[in-house]
C-alpha positions as a printed Julia matrix, in Angstrom:
422×3 Matrix{Float64}:
   0.07   -0.1     0.0
   1.68    3.26   -0.96
   1.98    6.23    1.35
  -0.01    8.55   -0.54
  -2.75    8.0    -2.52
  -5.54    9.83   -4.27
  -7.86    6.81   -3.84
 -11.02    8.46   -2.2
 -13.32    6.13   -0.3
 -17.3     6.57    0.12
 -18.24    4.74    3.9
 -21.62    4.61    4.54
 -22.98    3.88    7.84
 -26.26    5.12    8.16
 -28.34    4.0    11.64
 -27.37    5.67   15.3
 -25.4     9.08   15.83
 -22.45    9.48   13.62
 -19.9    11.56   14.34
 -16.12   12.0    14.78
 -16.42   11.61   18.71
 -19.97    9.94   18.62
 -22.3     9.96   21.68
 -22.06    6.56   22.48
 -25.18    5.23   24.55
 -27.91    6.73   22.53
 -29.89    4.39   20.67
 -28.11    2.04   18.13
 -25.07    4.19   18.5
 -22.57    1.47   20.06
 -19.32   -0.44   18.86
 -20.46   -0.45   15.07
 -20.42    3.65   15.1
 -16.93    3.16   16.63
 -15.98    0.81   14.82
 -16.69    2.68   11.37
 -14.85    6.25   12.92
 -11.39    4.61   13.9
 -11.26    2.41   10.67
 -11.93    5.92    8.41
  -9.27    7.64   10.73
  -6.74    5.51    9.87
  -7.59    5.51    5.86
  -7.65    9.05    6.69
  -3.89    8.63    7.97
  -2.66    6.04    5.11
  -3.57    9.02    2.82
  -7.04    8.11    1.25
  -9.95   10.55    1.15
 -12.98    9.71    3.14
 -16.13   10.1     3.42
 -18.49    8.47    6.37
 -22.0     8.97    4.92
 -24.76    8.62    6.85
 -28.62   10.05    7.8
 -28.79   13.98    8.98
 -31.76   13.99   11.49
 -32.69   16.2    14.36
 -30.36   19.1    14.54
 -27.49   17.54   13.32
 -25.19   19.71   11.07
 -24.87   18.73    7.21
 -21.04   17.96    7.85
 -18.41   17.24   10.44
 -14.87   18.31    8.67
 -12.52   15.7    11.16
  -9.32   16.76    8.94
  -7.88   17.23    5.83
  -8.92   13.69    4.27
 -12.0    13.09    6.4
 -15.08   14.03    7.19
 -18.67   13.0     7.96
 -21.16   13.6     5.19
 -24.93   13.7     6.66
 -27.63   12.95    3.89
 -30.9    14.03    4.88
 -33.83   11.07    4.45
 -37.12    9.99    6.25
 -37.76   13.06    7.79
 -35.86   14.86   11.32
 -36.98   12.24   13.78
 -34.82    9.25   15.01
 -35.23    6.01   13.31
 -34.48    2.48   14.48
 -31.9     0.64   12.56
 -34.89   -2.13   11.86
 -37.13    0.28    9.86
 -34.28    2.25    8.27
 -34.37    0.27    5.22
 -37.96    1.66    4.07
 -36.4     4.93    3.04
 -32.93    3.57    1.6
 -34.75    4.89   -1.93
 -34.88    8.32   -1.07
 -31.13    7.85    0.73
 -29.83    6.66   -2.6
 -31.65    9.08   -4.65
 -30.43   12.15   -2.47
 -26.84   10.97   -2.41
 -26.04   10.35   -6.26
 -27.32   13.82   -6.85
 -24.93   15.3    -4.76
 -22.45   13.09   -6.12
 -22.78   14.27   -9.44
 -23.68   18.03   -8.93
 -20.76   18.72   -7.24
 -18.46   16.28   -9.71
 -17.54   14.04   -6.13
 -15.4    10.86   -7.73
 -15.06    7.91   -5.51
 -13.12    4.26   -5.98
 -14.77    2.25   -3.66
 -18.1     1.86   -1.86
 -17.51    0.27    2.03
 -20.71   -0.02    3.5
 -21.79   -1.3     6.91
 -24.79   -3.31    8.49
 -27.25   -4.1     6.2
 -29.19   -0.82    6.05
 -26.44    0.81    4.72
 -25.25   -2.51    2.29
 -28.54   -2.66    0.51
 -27.82    1.17   -0.2
 -24.7     1.03   -1.02
 -24.82   -1.75   -3.63
 -27.26    0.86   -5.21
 -25.36    3.66   -5.16
 -21.66    1.34   -6.21
 -23.95    0.04   -9.41
 -25.01    3.44  -10.48
 -21.35    4.65   -9.91
 -19.91    1.52  -11.91
 -16.93    0.94   -8.63
 -16.66   -1.52   -6.24
 -18.63   -2.23   -3.44
 -16.75   -3.81   -0.21
 -19.27   -5.09    2.84
 -19.09   -5.52    6.62
 -22.42   -7.12    7.66
 -21.52   -6.46   11.67
 -24.24   -8.71   12.97
 -26.38  -11.65   10.66
 -29.86  -11.37   10.96
 -30.25  -15.07   10.57
 -27.97  -15.84   13.94
 -29.91  -12.75   15.32
 -33.09  -14.26   14.84
 -32.41  -17.55   16.1
 -31.1   -15.78   19.56
 -34.04  -13.87   19.26
 -36.23  -17.13   19.48
 -34.73  -18.46   21.82
 -34.87  -15.94   24.38
 -38.96  -16.26   23.45
 -38.57  -12.54   21.54
 -38.88  -11.71   18.34
 -42.25  -10.87   16.52
 -42.86   -8.56   19.65
 -40.27   -6.64   19.18
 -40.86   -6.39   15.29
 -37.01   -7.31   14.2
 -38.46   -7.88   10.83
 -35.96  -10.69   10.32
 -37.73  -12.11    7.14
 -37.06   -9.24    5.19
 -33.87   -8.8     6.45
 -32.58  -12.06    5.91
 -33.99  -11.79    2.65
 -32.27   -8.25    1.77
 -29.07   -9.51    3.38
 -29.1   -13.03    0.78
 -29.34  -10.8    -2.03
 -26.71   -8.53   -1.03
 -23.88  -10.88   -0.54
 -24.23  -11.86   -3.69
 -24.2    -8.83   -5.16
 -21.11   -6.95   -3.92
 -17.64   -7.48   -5.0
 -16.67   -9.22   -1.34
 -17.56   -9.43    2.2
 -15.92   -8.37    5.48
 -16.67  -10.28    8.06
 -15.4    -9.67   11.49
 -14.85  -13.66   13.27
 -13.92  -16.6    11.94
 -17.25  -17.68   13.45
 -19.46  -15.27   11.26
 -17.43  -16.1     7.83
 -18.63  -19.69    9.26
 -22.26  -18.62    9.71
 -22.23  -17.1     6.32
 -20.87  -19.79    4.41
 -23.57  -22.61    5.92
 -26.67  -20.25    6.51
 -26.15  -17.91    3.28
 -24.38  -20.46    0.83
 -21.78  -18.17   -0.01
 -18.2   -19.4    -1.15
 -15.49  -18.87    1.3
 -13.67  -16.76   -1.24
 -15.88  -14.18   -1.63
 -15.39  -13.67    2.12
 -12.26  -12.23    4.19
 -12.54  -12.43    7.74
 -11.0    -9.07    9.42
 -11.55   -8.61   13.26
 -12.34   -4.9    14.44
  -9.69   -2.56   16.47
  -8.91   -0.68   19.09
  -7.32    2.69   19.89
  -3.8     1.1    21.33
  -3.04    4.76   22.83
  -5.81    5.38   24.25
  -6.79    1.89   25.91
  -3.77    1.03   28.03
  -2.7     0.05   31.42
  -1.74    2.52   34.03
   0.54    2.95   37.14
  -0.64    1.47   40.38
  -0.5     4.92   41.37
  -2.46    6.31   39.02
  -4.87    3.55   39.25
  -5.67    3.93   42.82
  -6.87    8.05   42.2
  -8.97    6.69   38.74
 -10.86    4.11   41.31
 -11.06    6.78   44.52
 -13.1     9.14   41.91
 -14.72    6.78   39.8
 -15.85    5.22   43.66
 -14.61    1.38   42.13
 -12.62   -0.93   43.46
 -10.57   -4.22   42.85
 -13.86   -5.98   43.8
 -15.82   -4.82   41.01
 -17.34   -6.56   38.15
 -18.04   -3.98   35.22
 -20.27   -4.77   32.18
 -20.77   -1.3    29.98
 -22.9    -1.45   26.59
 -26.34   -0.9    25.38
 -29.71   -1.68   26.88
 -30.62   -4.71   25.01
 -31.74   -7.85   25.68
 -28.85   -9.75   23.95
 -26.19   -8.2    26.08
 -26.68  -10.73   28.97
 -27.11   -8.39   31.82
 -30.11  -10.17   33.16
 -26.9   -13.02   33.28
 -24.96  -10.63   35.11
 -27.24  -10.06   37.63
 -28.47  -13.75   37.56
 -25.02  -15.22   38.65
 -24.36  -12.16   41.14
 -25.82  -14.5    44.27
 -23.35  -17.5    43.29
 -20.72  -14.87   42.87
 -21.23  -13.23   46.77
 -21.0   -16.83   48.01
 -17.4   -16.91   46.7
 -16.74  -12.5    46.99
 -18.91  -11.42   48.95
 -17.67   -8.12   48.92
 -18.12   -8.34   45.02
 -20.19   -5.81   43.46
 -21.55   -5.09   40.07
 -21.26   -1.7    37.92
 -23.55   -1.81   35.26
 -23.49    0.78   32.79
 -26.54    0.36   30.41
 -27.04    2.82   27.79
 -31.03    3.85   27.84
 -32.35    6.25   26.14
 -35.64    4.94   24.56
 -38.47    4.09   26.83
 -38.22    0.62   25.57
 -34.77    0.9    26.66
 -35.61    2.3    29.98
 -38.11   -0.14   30.54
 -35.75   -3.12   30.17
 -33.49   -1.28   32.8
 -36.46   -1.44   35.1
 -37.01   -5.23   34.56
 -33.61   -6.03   35.28
 -33.75   -3.99   38.97
 -37.02   -5.78   39.5
 -34.73   -9.24   38.82
 -32.33   -7.93   40.91
 -34.44   -7.05   44.03
 -36.05  -10.7    43.64
 -32.59  -12.02   44.19
 -31.6    -9.88   47.3
 -28.7    -8.61   45.58
 -30.37   -4.73   44.49
 -27.84   -3.31   47.26
 -24.56   -5.36   45.39
 -25.61   -3.62   42.08
 -24.22    0.29   41.04
 -26.03    1.44   37.75
 -24.18    3.93   36.46
 -26.05    4.48   33.02
 -24.07    6.42   30.62
 -20.78    6.72   30.3
 -18.75    9.74   29.0
 -16.47    9.25   26.0
 -13.55   10.22   28.38
 -14.32    8.29   31.15
 -14.32    5.07   28.9
 -10.86    3.79   29.75
 -10.65    4.59   33.47
 -13.87    2.68   33.77
 -12.34   -0.33   31.84
  -9.12    0.33   34.18
 -11.17    0.72   37.92
 -12.99   -2.38   37.49
 -11.57   -5.61   39.48
 -12.86   -7.67   36.45
 -14.85   -6.57   33.1
 -17.45   -8.85   31.81
 -19.01   -9.77   28.46
 -21.99  -11.71   29.12
 -23.49  -11.19   25.86
 -25.93  -14.2    24.64
 -25.07  -12.84   21.01
 -22.05  -10.62   19.93
 -20.61  -10.56   16.73
 -17.24   -9.48   17.93
 -16.84   -8.16   21.19
 -15.2    -4.51   21.03
 -15.61   -3.51   24.78
 -13.72   -6.76   26.08
 -10.81   -5.89   23.94
 -10.95   -2.62   25.12
 -10.65   -3.91   28.58
  -7.97   -6.31   27.91
  -5.89   -3.73   26.6
  -6.15   -1.93   29.49
  -4.84   -4.93   31.69
  -8.15   -5.59   33.12
  -8.88   -9.64   33.84
 -12.01  -10.53   31.16
 -14.64  -12.79   31.34
 -16.17  -13.67   28.01
 -19.19  -16.09   26.64
 -19.05  -18.49   24.28
 -21.56  -17.15   22.16
 -19.27  -14.38   20.98
 -17.38  -13.86   17.93
 -14.1   -13.31   19.98
 -14.41  -15.98   21.44
 -12.33  -18.46   18.73
  -9.56  -15.83   18.87
  -8.8   -15.88   22.58
  -6.59  -18.71   24.63
  -8.51  -19.5    27.85
  -6.98  -18.98   30.76
  -3.87  -17.08   29.42
  -5.94  -14.08   27.14
  -9.11  -14.2    28.81
 -11.78  -16.34   30.76
 -14.88  -18.07   29.14
 -17.98  -19.53   30.35
 -21.83  -20.59   28.84
 -24.09  -17.52   28.79
 -26.88  -19.59   30.12
 -25.22  -21.07   33.34
 -25.29  -18.26   35.48
 -23.0   -20.6    38.01
 -20.53  -20.83   35.64
 -20.36  -17.59   34.75
 -19.97  -16.87   38.2
 -17.61  -19.33   38.85
 -14.94  -17.28   35.49
 -15.79  -14.06   37.58
 -14.27  -15.56   40.76
 -11.18  -16.88   39.26
  -9.29  -13.79   38.89
 -10.3   -12.33   42.32
  -9.49  -15.31   43.59
  -6.23  -16.19   42.65
  -3.69  -13.12   42.21
  -1.34  -15.75   39.96
  -4.05  -15.46   37.37
  -5.12  -12.04   37.77
  -1.21  -10.9    36.89
  -0.89  -13.27   33.89
  -4.57  -11.93   32.12
  -3.5    -8.91   33.13
  -0.23   -9.09   31.15
  -1.27  -11.69   28.24
  -4.25  -10.16   27.97
  -3.14   -6.59   27.49
  -0.15   -7.94   24.59
  -2.7   -10.21   23.03
  -5.54   -7.25   22.63
  -2.7    -4.36   21.24
  -0.91   -7.04   18.7
  -3.8    -8.23   17.52
  -6.25   -5.11   16.92
  -4.25   -2.29   16.9
  -6.78   -0.11   14.26
  -4.01    1.04   11.72
  -3.13   -2.44   11.33
  -6.71   -3.52   10.44
  -7.04   -0.41    8.04
  -4.01   -1.63    5.9
  -5.54   -4.72    5.8
  -9.04   -3.65    5.04
  -7.44   -1.5     2.37
  -5.59   -4.46    0.76
  -9.07   -5.76   -0.44
 -10.43   -2.51   -1.56
  -7.4    -2.57   -3.79
  -7.83   -5.71   -4.89
 -11.28   -4.51   -6.68
 -10.55   -0.92   -7.56
 -10.61   -0.2   -11.46
 -12.47   -3.83  -11.86
 -15.22   -1.63  -13.8
 -12.88    0.92  -15.69
 -14.39    0.92  -19.25
């Protein structure tokens, strides 16, 4: 890859609040938005011109200029109100029309479209076909797997996730785009098995972390952080959007078993809840905690400010990712990079990549007692905690640094640039 080039990338990520410094915890604004923006920043650093194209709504500006090579370009469609990601594709025709009109009006030229999630993928395919340029798609999550997971939780139709529409559109999209970038080996296998796509049409490239931001810190600084955040080595930290698949009920359900082993243990739960539906979920979890008699052992933090993310990871004694479904699990990698012992579940995309007992600990998310035992291990054994602290951080930083991820991704782009030239 040359250090300087004149390539131009259109990255599309439609749902949530996309910005240079995204407001994490807002509806549909989580790991994917971080993924897209960090990748875009590294593309810009490698010399690419990058437009991150998203939806303009509420009172958002039409453009955020991040640096000379990168901007967030917000295209209005679907009115001014927030639209959840499950319904975004109802409006993709207007989005495609508005983008293409602006591209032609301003004489913009792109070499490749890189879309993220299926709502942007369907739109990105139409745009790429019109502009006669390659389209590389990153699914992030799969409708087939999520539908299976929601069914196991007794949900699906009630939440109106529209899985049948999604899966049909994903099936066509995966055959129409030039290449897929999956974020885990598990996801590659699921696409091959359930979307009947040849393996050569897919490349696995994991998400990355900001290796300069998510680092361990000195004991003296750690003591100051814990005092400021009112946390201790006895705290189990869980962070994410308020969603059923995130496993907050598992974290709460395992707490009675953990307290038998660690009477001083406490859960610090940072569940981002903005919508009425999200807030109702939080109330359900609080009711569960009260029924189990552990309400006084849970500290509900809600939204964590972006500038405090790394310190929250550092302050915890253990970080837990209790998700029943997680396409990857970026928060776990960030916690590991900060030197915090981490417990994952067998249902996440990160699970096959870590070495149990060296990089992280792993448990079945349907077995609360087992999950509690894993949370206890680094709290009980200093030698294991120290091993996970060092080896987990080393693994996370070497494997998931964003610059390396961007280089690997740009190599895929370069394979297809010029494919449709006359």
